[in-house]
Backbone as JSON Lines, residues from 0, in Angstrom:
{"i":0,"aa":"M","n":[26.74,3.94,11.76],"ca":[25.61,2.82,11.86],"c":[24.43,4.03,12.69]}
{"i":1,"aa":"S","n":[23.2,3.98,11.96],"ca":[22.29,4.75,12.81],"c":[21.24,3.62,13.22]}
{"i":2,"aa":"R","n":[21.04,2.47,13.06],"ca":[20.01,1.75,13.73],"c":[20.96,0.92,15.08]}
{"i":3,"aa":"F","n":[19.72,0.62,15.95],"ca":[19.85,0.06,17.3],"c":[20.67,-1.62,16.9]}
{"i":4,"aa":"R","n":[22.08,-1.58,17.41],"ca":[22.81,-3.03,17.1],"c":[22.82,-3.82,18.57]}
{"i":5,"aa":"Y","n":[22.15,-4.99,18.55],"ca":[22.77,-6.01,19.27],"c":[23.8,-7.14,18.52]}
{"i":6,"aa":"F","n":[25.16,-7.6,19.6],"ca":[25.96,-8.13,19.19],"c":[25.91,-9.95,19.93]}
{"i":7,"aa":"L","n":[26.06,-10.78,19.2],"ca":[25.98,-11.74,19.81],"c":[26.65,-12.91,19.2]}
{"i":8,"aa":"R","n":[27.59,-13.88,20.05],"ca":[28.71,-14.7,19.35],"c":[27.42,-16.28,19.5]}
{"i":9,"aa":"T","n":[27.43,-16.75,18.55],"ca":[26.8,-17.79,18.43],"c":[27.82,-19.18,18.91]}
{"i":10,"aa":"R","n":[26.84,-19.9,19.67],"ca":[27.6,-20.91,20.61],"c":[27.54,-22.51,19.93]}
{"i":11,"aa":"Y","n":[28.58,-23.25,20.7],"ca":[28.27,-24.61,19.92],"c":[26.91,-25.72,19.83]}
{"i":12,"aa":"S","n":[26.49,-25.52,21.08],"ca":[25.22,-26.04,21.18],"c":[23.91,-25.42,20.91]}
{"i":13,"aa":"E","n":[23.97,-24.3,19.86],"ca":[23.18,-23.55,19.1],"c":[22.99,-23.99,17.91]}
{"i":14,"aa":"C","n":[23.9,-25.04,17.67],"ca":[24.15,-25.57,16.14],"c":[23.96,-26.89,15.68]}
{"i":15,"aa":"D","n":[24.06,-27.3,14.81],"ca":[23.73,-28.91,14.52],"c":[25.09,-29.5,13.88]}
{"i":16,"aa":"A","n":[25.32,-30.61,13.29],"ca":[26.06,-31.3,13.26],"c":[27.44,-30.71,11.95]}
{"i":17,"aa":"Q","n":[26.9,-29.69,11.11],"ca":[27.48,-29.3,10.06],"c":[28.04,-27.56,10.76]}
{"i":18,"aa":"K","n":[27.65,-27.61,11.83],"ca":[28.09,-26.16,12.52],"c":[27.22,-24.57,12.05]}
{"i":19,"aa":"V","n":[26.01,-25.24,11.58],"ca":[24.87,-24.19,11.21],"c":[23.94,-23.65,12.5]}
{"i":20,"aa":"V","n":[23.92,-22.65,12.41],"ca":[22.81,-22.35,13.59],"c":[21.42,-23.0,13.53]}
{"i":21,"aa":"F","n":[20.49,-23.49,14.57],"ca":[19.16,-24.26,14.17],"c":[18.66,-22.83,13.96]}
{"i":22,"aa":"N","n":[17.55,-23.27,13.02],"ca":[16.71,-22.4,13.05],"c":[16.08,-21.62,13.89]}
{"i":23,"aa":"A","n":[15.38,-22.45,14.86],"ca":[14.91,-22.29,16.29],"c":[15.68,-21.37,16.82]}
{"i":24,"aa":"R","n":[16.97,-21.09,16.9],"ca":[17.82,-20.21,17.77],"c":[17.13,-18.66,17.17]}
{"i":25,"aa":"Y","n":[16.68,-18.73,16.51],"ca":[16.6,-17.2,15.35],"c":[15.65,-16.33,16.28]}
{"i":26,"aa":"A","n":[14.39,-17.7,16.82],"ca":[13.73,-16.45,17.63],"c":[14.16,-16.81,19.17]}
{"i":27,"aa":"D","n":[14.91,-17.37,19.74],"ca":[15.84,-16.79,20.88],"c":[16.31,-15.45,20.76]}
{"i":28,"aa":"Y","n":[17.09,-15.84,19.43],"ca":[17.8,-14.26,19.65],"c":[17.01,-13.1,19.68]}
{"i":29,"aa":"T","n":[16.09,-13.42,18.79],"ca":[15.2,-12.09,18.59],"c":[14.79,-11.68,19.86]}
{"i":30,"aa":"D","n":[14.51,-12.83,20.81],"ca":[14.36,-12.47,22.26],"c":[14.61,-11.66,23.09]}
{"i":31,"aa":"V","n":[16.0,-12.1,22.55],"ca":[17.28,-11.18,23.77],"c":[17.27,-9.57,22.91]}
{"i":32,"aa":"A","n":[17.39,-9.72,21.66],"ca":[17.59,-8.56,21.24],"c":[16.64,-7.5,21.57]}
{"i":33,"aa":"T","n":[15.32,-8.15,21.49],"ca":[14.02,-7.61,22.09],"c":[14.25,-6.93,23.4]}
{"i":34,"aa":"A","n":[14.74,-7.8,24.36],"ca":[14.75,-7.32,25.42],"c":[16.09,-6.04,25.66]}
{"i":35,"aa":"E","n":[16.69,-6.19,25.04],"ca":[17.87,-5.1,24.91],"c":[17.19,-3.85,24.35]}
{"i":36,"aa":"Y","n":[16.41,-3.92,23.31],"ca":[15.89,-2.73,22.42],"c":[15.03,-1.8,23.5]}
{"i":37,"aa":"F","n":[14.15,-2.65,23.94],"ca":[13.49,-2.23,25.17],"c":[14.16,-1.51,26.62]}
{"i":38,"aa":"R","n":[15.33,-2.36,26.54],"ca":[16.68,-1.93,27.55],"c":[17.1,-0.58,27.61]}
{"i":39,"aa":"A","n":[17.19,-0.29,26.19],"ca":[18.08,0.88,25.36],"c":[16.88,2.12,25.16]}
{"i":40,"aa":"L","n":[15.61,1.45,24.89],"ca":[14.25,2.71,24.89],"c":[14.32,3.15,26.64]}
{"i":41,"aa":"G","n":[14.9,2.2,27.49],"ca":[14.89,3.38,28.76],"c":[13.91,2.63,29.79]}
{"i":42,"aa":"Y","n":[13.35,1.26,29.42],"ca":[12.42,0.69,30.3],"c":[12.96,-0.76,30.87]}
{"i":43,"aa":"E","n":[14.23,-0.8,31.38],"ca":[14.9,-1.2,31.81],"c":[14.01,-2.05,33.21]}
{"i":44,"aa":"K","n":[14.2,-0.83,34.23],"ca":[13.24,-1.34,35.07],"c":[11.68,-2.03,35.2]}
{"i":45,"aa":"E","n":[11.11,-1.34,34.27],"ca":[9.75,-1.68,33.87],"c":[9.63,-3.02,33.4]}
{"i":46,"aa":"M","n":[10.91,-3.54,32.79],"ca":[10.68,-5.13,32.36],"c":[11.09,-5.95,33.74]}
{"i":47,"aa":"Q","n":[12.25,-5.78,34.42],"ca":[12.22,-6.05,35.66],"c":[11.27,-6.15,36.66]}
{"i":48,"aa":"T","n":[10.61,-5.07,37.03],"ca":[9.5,-5.45,37.67],"c":[7.87,-5.89,36.97]}
{"i":49,"aa":"G","n":[7.8,-6.01,35.61],"ca":[7.01,-6.68,35.18],"c":[5.7,-5.73,34.36]}
{"i":50,"aa":"E","n":[6.28,-4.14,34.89],"ca":[4.99,-3.41,34.76],"c":[5.07,-3.15,32.95]}
{"i":51,"aa":"L","n":[6.08,-3.55,32.47],"ca":[5.67,-3.33,31.07],"c":[6.05,-4.93,30.23]}
{"i":52,"aa":"D","n":[4.81,-5.53,30.16],"ca":[4.03,-6.8,29.8],"c":[3.88,-6.69,28.44]}
{"i":53,"aa":"F","n":[4.24,-7.59,27.68],"ca":[3.66,-8.28,26.53],"c":[4.04,-9.32,25.8]}
{"i":54,"aa":"Q","n":[3.03,-9.86,24.92],"ca":[3.15,-11.52,24.59],"c":[3.35,-10.89,22.93]}
{"i":55,"aa":"L","n":[3.95,-12.41,22.63],"ca":[3.63,-12.24,21.19],"c":[3.08,-13.39,20.7]}
{"i":56,"aa":"V","n":[2.23,-12.78,19.54],"ca":[1.0,-13.23,19.16],"c":[1.52,-13.8,17.75]}
{"i":57,"aa":"K","n":[2.28,-13.17,17.08],"ca":[2.56,-13.92,15.89],"c":[4.42,-13.61,15.32]}
{"i":58,"aa":"Q","n":[4.67,-14.14,14.61],"ca":[6.47,-14.27,14.4],"c":[6.61,-14.7,12.9]}
{"i":59,"aa":"T","n":[7.19,-14.14,12.1],"ca":[7.5,-14.46,10.85],"c":[9.32,-14.18,10.67]}
{"i":60,"aa":"T","n":[9.73,-15.44,9.99],"ca":[11.02,-15.66,10.04],"c":[10.99,-16.27,8.44]}
{"i":61,"aa":"E","n":[12.16,-15.17,8.19],"ca":[12.71,-15.61,6.78],"c":[13.95,-15.97,6.76]}
{"i":62,"aa":"W","n":[14.81,-16.54,6.41],"ca":[15.73,-17.42,6.3],"c":[16.73,-17.04,4.89]}
{"i":63,"aa":"R","n":[17.7,-16.28,4.79],"ca":[18.2,-16.21,3.21],"c":[19.74,-16.74,3.25]}
{"i":64,"aa":"A","n":[20.35,-16.74,4.75],"ca":[21.94,-17.59,4.32],"c":[21.79,-17.83,5.76]}
{"i":65,"aa":"P","n":[22.86,-19.04,5.88],"ca":[23.05,-19.41,7.63],"c":[23.6,-18.25,8.1]}
{"i":66,"aa":"A","n":[23.8,-18.97,9.49],"ca":[24.88,-18.2,10.6],"c":[25.57,-19.48,10.93]}
{"i":67,"aa":"R","n":[26.92,-19.7,11.06],"ca":[27.61,-20.77,11.77],"c":[28.17,-20.52,13.34]}
{"i":68,"aa":"Y","n":[28.78,-21.85,13.53],"ca":[29.15,-21.78,14.78],"c":[30.45,-20.74,15.37]}
{"i":69,"aa":"D","n":[30.78,-20.34,16.22],"ca":[31.46,-19.01,16.85],"c":[31.4,-17.67,15.66]}
{"i":70,"aa":"Q","n":[30.38,-17.41,15.12],"ca":[30.23,-16.13,14.09],"c":[29.62,-15.08,14.77]}
{"i":71,"aa":"V","n":[29.8,-14.07,14.98],"ca":[29.38,-12.91,15.47],"c":[28.06,-12.57,14.78]}
{"i":72,"aa":"L","n":[26.64,-12.31,15.59],"ca":[25.62,-11.6,14.32],"c":[25.69,-10.86,15.09]}
{"i":73,"aa":"E","n":[25.17,-9.42,14.44],"ca":[24.64,-8.12,14.25],"c":[23.11,-8.06,14.38]}
{"i":74,"aa":"I","n":[22.4,-8.07,15.27],"ca":[20.82,-7.68,15.44],"c":[20.75,-6.61,15.44]}
{"i":75,"aa":"S","n":[19.88,-6.04,14.17],"ca":[18.92,-4.97,14.42],"c":[17.5,-5.06,14.85]}
{"i":76,"aa":"V","n":[16.84,-4.18,15.98],"ca":[15.46,-4.23,16.3],"c":[15.43,-2.63,15.99]}
{"i":77,"aa":"S","n":[13.91,-2.54,15.23],"ca":[13.5,-1.18,15.14],"c":[11.73,-1.96,14.81]}
{"i":78,"aa":"T","n":[11.22,-0.81,15.49],"ca":[9.85,-0.02,15.27],"c":[9.0,-0.53,14.03]}
{"i":79,"aa":"K","n":[8.35,-1.55,13.28],"ca":[7.4,-1.14,12.38],"c":[6.44,-0.44,12.53]}
{"i":80,"aa":"H","n":[5.67,-0.88,13.46],"ca":[3.77,-0.45,13.39],"c":[3.65,-0.06,14.77]}
{"i":81,"aa":"L","n":[2.69,0.44,14.96],"ca":[2.11,0.89,16.46],"c":[0.98,0.76,16.39]}
{"i":82,"aa":"G","n":[0.0,-0.34,17.37],"ca":[-1.43,-0.03,17.08],"c":[-2.04,0.51,18.1]}
{"i":83,"aa":"N","n":[-3.2,-0.15,18.49],"ca":[-3.85,0.46,19.61],"c":[-3.5,-0.17,20.83]}
{"i":84,"aa":"T","n":[-2.87,-1.76,20.71],"ca":[-2.55,-2.7,21.94],"c":[-1.3,-3.08,21.45]}
{"i":85,"aa":"S","n":[-1.21,-3.35,20.3],"ca":[0.0,-4.15,19.53],"c":[0.49,-3.14,18.95]}
{"i":86,"aa":"F","n":[2.14,-3.9,18.84],"ca":[3.15,-3.74,18.02],"c":[4.33,-4.55,17.62]}
{"i":87,"aa":"T","n":[4.27,-4.32,16.41],"ca":[4.99,-4.72,15.19],"c":[6.92,-4.32,15.09]}
{"i":88,"aa":"L","n":[7.79,-5.56,15.84],"ca":[9.3,-4.97,15.51],"c":[9.88,-6.01,14.49]}
{"i":89,"aa":"A","n":[10.56,-4.88,13.64],"ca":[11.46,-5.86,12.8],"c":[12.91,-5.96,12.9]}
{"i":90,"aa":"T","n":[13.1,-7.14,12.97],"ca":[14.45,-7.78,13.61],"c":[15.29,-8.11,12.36]}
{"i":91,"aa":"E","n":[16.75,-7.85,12.14],"ca":[17.46,-7.92,10.65],"c":[18.51,-8.43,11.63]}
{"i":92,"aa":"F","n":[19.42,-9.85,10.9],"ca":[20.41,-10.45,11.36],"c":[21.44,-10.49,10.07]}
{"i":93,"aa":"R","n":[22.38,-9.84,10.77],"ca":[23.94,-9.77,9.78],"c":[25.02,-10.55,10.7]}
{"i":94,"aa":"I","n":[25.91,-10.97,9.58],"ca":[26.66,-11.68,10.38],"c":[28.05,-10.09,10.48]}
{"i":95,"aa":"A","n":[28.65,-10.17,11.45],"ca":[28.85,-8.89,12.25],"c":[29.9,-8.11,11.0]}
{"i":96,"aa":"G","n":[30.1,-7.17,10.81],"ca":[31.26,-6.8,9.54],"c":[30.76,-6.65,8.02]}
{"i":97,"aa":"E","n":[29.41,-7.16,8.41],"ca":[28.93,-7.17,6.7],"c":[27.69,-6.74,6.63]}
{"i":98,"aa":"E","n":[26.97,-6.25,5.31],"ca":[26.0,-5.07,5.0],"c":[24.84,-6.22,5.15]}
{"i":99,"aa":"R","n":[24.85,-7.41,4.49],"ca":[24.1,-7.92,3.97],"c":[23.51,-8.85,4.99]}
{"i":100,"aa":"V","n":[21.76,-8.7,5.15],"ca":[21.1,-9.08,5.64],"c":[20.73,-10.81,5.56]}
{"i":101,"aa":"I","n":[20.79,-11.49,6.88],"ca":[20.89,-12.94,6.44],"c":[19.64,-13.82,6.63]}
{"i":102,"aa":"V","n":[18.95,-12.95,7.72],"ca":[17.61,-13.41,8.2],"c":[16.81,-12.08,8.68]}
{"i":103,"aa":"T","n":[15.48,-12.39,8.29],"ca":[14.03,-11.1,9.05],"c":[13.75,-11.83,10.13]}
{"i":104,"aa":"V","n":[13.14,-10.85,10.73],"ca":[12.19,-11.84,11.87],"c":[11.26,-10.29,12.01]}
{"i":105,"aa":"E","n":[9.8,-10.81,11.79],"ca":[9.06,-9.45,12.24],"c":[7.9,-9.88,13.49]}
{"i":106,"aa":"T","n":[8.09,-9.58,14.39],"ca":[7.12,-9.89,15.31],"c":[5.99,-9.25,15.93]}
{"i":107,"aa":"V","n":[5.03,-9.68,15.88],"ca":[3.77,-8.58,16.25],"c":[3.32,-9.24,17.97]}
{"i":108,"aa":"Y","n":[3.51,-8.05,18.84],"ca":[3.24,-8.47,20.19],"c":[1.88,-7.68,20.92]}
{"i":109,"aa":"V","n":[1.48,-8.04,21.5],"ca":[0.32,-7.09,21.75],"c":[0.57,-7.13,23.58]}
{"i":110,"aa":"H","n":[0.27,-5.35,24.04],"ca":[0.79,-5.14,25.38],"c":[-0.49,-5.4,26.22]}
{"i":111,"aa":"V","n":[0.09,-5.74,27.39],"ca":[-0.98,-6.61,28.21],"c":[-0.54,-5.89,29.68]}
{"i":112,"aa":"D","n":[-1.78,-5.81,30.16],"ca":[-1.36,-5.25,31.6],"c":[-0.97,-6.46,32.34]}
{"i":113,"aa":"H","n":[-0.01,-6.09,33.18],"ca":[0.91,-6.88,33.85],"c":[0.04,-7.7,35.1]}
{"i":114,"aa":"H","n":[-0.84,-6.96,36.11],"ca":[-1.6,-8.16,36.61],"c":[-3.12,-9.07,36.28]}
{"i":115,"aa":"T","n":[-3.56,-8.44,35.4],"ca":[-4.82,-9.18,34.43],"c":[-4.42,-9.78,32.94]}
{"i":116,"aa":"L","n":[-3.34,-9.69,32.48],"ca":[-2.45,-10.51,31.15],"c":[-3.86,-10.1,30.32]}
{"i":117,"aa":"Q","n":[-4.75,-9.32,30.29],"ca":[-5.67,-8.54,29.28],"c":[-5.29,-7.68,28.51]}
{"i":118,"aa":"K","n":[-5.34,-7.32,26.88],"ca":[-5.05,-6.33,26.42],"c":[-5.0,-5.17,27.05]}
{"i":119,"aa":"S","n":[-4.19,-4.13,26.65],"ca":[-3.87,-3.23,27.64],"c":[-3.53,-1.7,26.07]}
{"i":120,"aa":"P","n":[-4.12,-0.88,26.33],"ca":[-3.53,0.27,25.45],"c":[-2.09,0.68,25.47]}
{"i":121,"aa":"L","n":[-1.37,0.56,24.45],"ca":[0.15,1.38,24.73],"c":[-0.01,2.66,25.58]}
{"i":122,"aa":"P","n":[1.0,2.49,26.63],"ca":[0.72,3.86,27.36],"c":[1.3,4.98,26.04]}
{"i":123,"aa":"A","n":[1.28,6.06,26.26],"ca":[1.78,7.6,25.75],"c":[3.25,7.27,25.69]}
{"i":124,"aa":"P","n":[3.84,7.44,26.92],"ca":[5.43,7.11,26.6],"c":[6.17,6.1,25.97]}
{"i":125,"aa":"L","n":[5.54,5.24,26.19],"ca":[5.86,3.81,25.25],"c":[6.04,3.85,23.94]}
{"i":126,"aa":"R","n":[4.81,4.65,23.37],"ca":[4.37,4.8,22.25],"c":[5.44,5.96,21.88]}
{"i":127,"aa":"S","n":[5.9,7.13,22.26],"ca":[6.49,8.02,21.68],"c":[8.53,7.56,22.05]}
{"i":128,"aa":"A","n":[8.41,6.5,22.73],"ca":[9.79,5.81,22.78],"c":[9.84,5.04,21.66]}
{"i":129,"aa":"M","n":[8.88,3.93,21.19],"ca":[9.11,3.3,20.14],"c":[8.99,3.78,18.99]}
{"i":130,"aa":"E","n":[8.61,4.86,18.96],"ca":[8.58,5.87,17.72],"c":[9.75,6.4,17.53]}
{"i":131,"aa":"R","n":[10.63,7.3,18.8],"ca":[11.75,7.48,18.67],"c":[12.47,6.26,18.15]}
{"i":132,"aa":"G","n":[12.68,5.29,18.78],"ca":[13.21,4.14,18.29],"c":[14.47,4.61,19.15]}
{"i":133,"aa":"A","n":[16.05,3.49,19.0],"ca":[17.25,3.46,19.81],"c":[18.21,3.43,18.75]}
{"i":134,"aa":"S","n":[18.05,4.35,17.53],"ca":[19.31,4.35,16.87],"c":[20.6,4.61,17.67]}
{"i":135,"aa":"N","n":[21.6,4.35,16.87],"ca":[23.35,4.62,17.38],"c":[23.3,3.99,18.84]}
{"i":136,"aa":"V","n":[22.22,3.0,19.01],"ca":[22.67,2.06,20.66],"c":[23.29,0.63,20.32]}
{"i":137,"aa":"T","n":[24.51,0.5,20.73],"ca":[25.12,-0.7,20.45],"c":[25.23,-1.09,21.97]}
{"i":138,"aa":"I","n":[24.99,-2.54,21.8],"ca":[25.29,-3.4,22.82],"c":[25.59,-4.7,22.12]}
{"i":139,"aa":"D","n":[27.23,-4.98,22.91],"ca":[28.05,-5.88,22.57],"c":[28.08,-6.96,23.41]}
{"i":140,"aa":"H","n":[27.58,-7.99,23.49],"ca":[28.01,-9.07,24.14],"c":[28.83,-10.14,23.71]}
{"i":141,"aa":"A","n":[29.37,-9.68,22.57],"ca":[30.12,-10.74,21.94],"c":[31.31,-10.11,22.05]}
{"i":142,"aa":"A","n":[31.65,-9.14,22.41],"ca":[32.92,-8.11,22.41],"c":[33.79,-7.76,20.96]}
{"i":143,"aa":"Y","n":[32.83,-7.71,20.41],"ca":[33.38,-7.95,18.75],"c":[33.67,-6.33,18.4]}
{"i":144,"aa":"L","n":[33.48,-5.62,19.22],"ca":[33.72,-4.03,19.19],"c":[35.1,-3.54,19.85]}
{"i":145,"aa":"A","n":[35.3,-4.57,20.55],"ca":[36.46,-4.07,21.9],"c":[38.05,-4.39,20.97]}
């Protein structure tokens, strides 16, 4: 696999009475996977200190099939577009072990100055890291691969 992969296991509280993951949870999962993506890009310290700051401005989700209670999700994140101050990340959800994509999420963020929260151009090192991506990096919080 050449894509960045993040594994998580769905929990009971994230599901409805039919044990299907609530639609809104995919935004939470995308947020966690995005944080892991930036950590994989080498920005853990900057995320912890707030030096790397960005705000979500648009998020589009397309559901193709449900995830259910206790399934392990493989979430892939990649950089789709880089603007002057904004960037778009593409997130794909799969049931672990399957190639079929069950959910896609496209998220547009705006990079902001962490003191003023005003739009700020993407710094050259961040732009380079996002262009390079984090392929072949796997984070497994579900112990799926263990």
